[in-house]
N, C-alpha and C positions, 0 to 999 in steps of 0.2 A: 661085173660092176657097170653101172649105167650113170650117165650124167644126171645130176639132180635138177638141172635146168630144162634140158630138152629131151632127155630120155635116151640119147644116143649111147650105143655101146662102143663107140670109136674114141677111146681115151688114150692119151699118151702113156708111156711107162712112168713110174714114179720118179720124180726129179727132186733135187734139193731146192728148198724155198727160202730165199733170203730177201730182205728189204733193201740191201745195199751190198757193197763189196765186203763189208765186215761180217764175220761169222757171229759177232755179238748182236747184230741187229736183225734178229729173227722176228717174224710175225708172232704176236702173242694173243692168247685168249685169256681175258681177265674177267673175274667175277666180282660181285660186291664184297666189300670188306666185312668179315664176320664179326668184328668188334672194333671199338674206337681205337685201340692200340695195336690191332693185328694187321698184318700186311694183306693186300688183296691176293686171293689165290690166282696164280698165273701159270699158264701152260704154253709152251713154245710149239708152234706149228712149223716144223722144219722140212716138211715134204709136201708135194702136191702132184696132182695129175691135171692135165688140161684136156678139155673136150676138143676133139679135132673137127667137130661140126659147128658148134656155136662159140667156142673160145672160152667158155666158163673155166675158172680155176677152182679146183677142189682141194683145199689144203688138208693135211693130215698131221696129227701129233706123232712124235717119235714114240717108240715102245715104252720108254721110261715115263714120259709125260702121260701117255695113255693109261698106264697102270695107276699112276698117282691120281689122275682124274677119276678113274673107276673107284678107287678107294675113298675119295673125298666127295663124290657126286651127290650123295644124299644130304650133305650139309651145305651145299653151295646155294647161293641166292643170285638171282639176276640183277643186273645193274638198272638203275633208274632211267627212265626215258626210252627203254628198249621196247621192241614189239611185245604186245600183250599188256603193257601198262595202260591203265584206264585213267 
């Protein structure tokens, strides 16, 4: 595995990723709401590696969220204002 920013192969081992001391406050990947009354599809990024050369943080989904993302991926839409919006 290589760093997506600088290409270095010097990455840390996988660590737990939280946004505070609370286990409930994990980083989340959210997509556009699929309908007016439906919740936004959300996936928790609970793990990460850090590049030992440039310091970039590379977050990962846990296995359960990765499987759910894979199952739902074809029906997901990007959020407005993100890269690629014209």
